[in-house]
TIRO-272682 format. One line per 10 residues: number of its first residue (from 1); their letters; for each residue x, y, z of C-alpha. Coordinates in steps of 0.05 Angstrom, whole numbers, padded with zeros to 5 digits. Layout:
N
NUM> A> X:Y:Z; ...
***
This chain:
116
1> MGGAMVLGVG> 00000:00002:-00005; 00049:00058:-00024; 00014:00130:00002; 00014:00188:-00037; 00076:00223:-00050; 00087:00292:-00040; 00152:00325:-00068; 00177:00254:-00076; 00173:00241:-00011; 00118:00205:00037
11> TGVFIIIITW> 00064:00229:00086; 00106:00205:00139; 00166:00253:00128; 00092:00306:00139; 00082:00291:00197; 00149:00299:00236; 00159:00357:00207; 00102:00389:00235; 00102:00354:00295; 00185:00388:00309
21> IGTLVLSLIM> 00146:00459:00285; 00101:00439:00328; 00144:00427:00392; 00174:00492:00382; 00133:00534:00378; 00109:00503:00440; 00170:00500:00468; 00176:00568:00459; 00106:00591:00478; 00129:00554:00536
31> SRAAGPSKLG> 00200:00575:00555; 00160:00650:00568; 00110:00615:00620; 00117:00634:00690; 00127:00579:00746; 00132:00505:00726; 00089:00511:00659; 00166:00514:00640; 00163:00440:00644; 00132:00421:00605
41> IIPLVLLALT> 00179:00436:00550; 00202:00364:00573; 00150:00310:00562; 00125:00349:00497; 00201:00339:00468; 00192:00266:00486; 00124:00258:00467; 00152:00297:00392; 00221:00241:00401; 00169:00190:00409
51> ITFILVFFPR> 00124:00207:00351; 00194:00205:00305; 00212:00139:00331; 00160:00100:00309; 00143:00128:00235; 00219:00115:00225; 00229:00040:00253; 00156:00028:00236; 00136:00047:00171; 00073:00019:00134
61> ASELPSPTKE> 00099:00025:00066; 00160:-00001:00043; 00221:00028:00012; 00212:00003:-00061; 00148:00033:-00103; 00115:-00033:-00116; 00092:-00029:-00192; 00027:-00007:-00218; -00014:-00033:-00259; -00053:00003:-00311
71> TQIVDTFFIG> -00120:00033:-00279; -00179:00021:-00321; -00231:00074:-00302; -00305:00059:-00314; -00366:00092:-00293; -00415:00066:-00248; -00467:00117:-00248; -00473:00133:-00319; -00544:00122:-00322; -00547:00146:-00264
81> RYVLLAVVSV> -00525:00209:-00272; -00542:00228:-00336; -00622:00211:-00298; -00605:00261:-00249; -00584:00307:-00317; -00651:00304:-00339; -00691:00322:-00281; -00654:00371:-00255; -00662:00402:-00333; -00738:00398:-00335
91> VFLMSLFLLL> -00736:00438:-00270; -00686:00501:-00286; -00739:00499:-00348; -00799:00505:-00296; -00783:00549:-00253; -00751:00600:-00323; -00826:00582:-00336; -00849:00601:-00273; -00810:00656:-00270; -00840:00689:-00336
101> PFHLLEPVYA> -00917:00701:-00310; -00906:00706:-00240; -00842:00750:-00222; -00834:00792:-00306; -00902:00800:-00327; -00932:00825:-00251; -00973:00874:-00258; -00948:00944:-00234; -01006:00987:-00207; -00998:01079:-00216
111> KPLRAH> -00994:01098:-00147; -01065:01161:-00132; -01038:01237:-00147; -01052:01267:-00086; -01120:01315:-00088; -01095:01386:-00046
***
């Protein structure tokens, strides 16, 4: 099962990068805090190390890409799609024809003049 490849690397590399960027940002924020909350940096770094080690030592995909066979795209919803298109077209045309008498041909009544 090969994952999605972006720029020649897999999803795990991006997870590691995001983990360490988040750890760096949170460590900088926690280092400015006063009191014992500064010690929260230690479990944060240990968590990032654990995630990194798990992703490095237990990869889900093999290092060699599997040979891909040519896929054939089959549209199984072909008839249903055209039935849906027909229904939407009929509703659109009906709404256009109903727009004519109810909106465009609506009578405009003259306002009465004030007599002094």
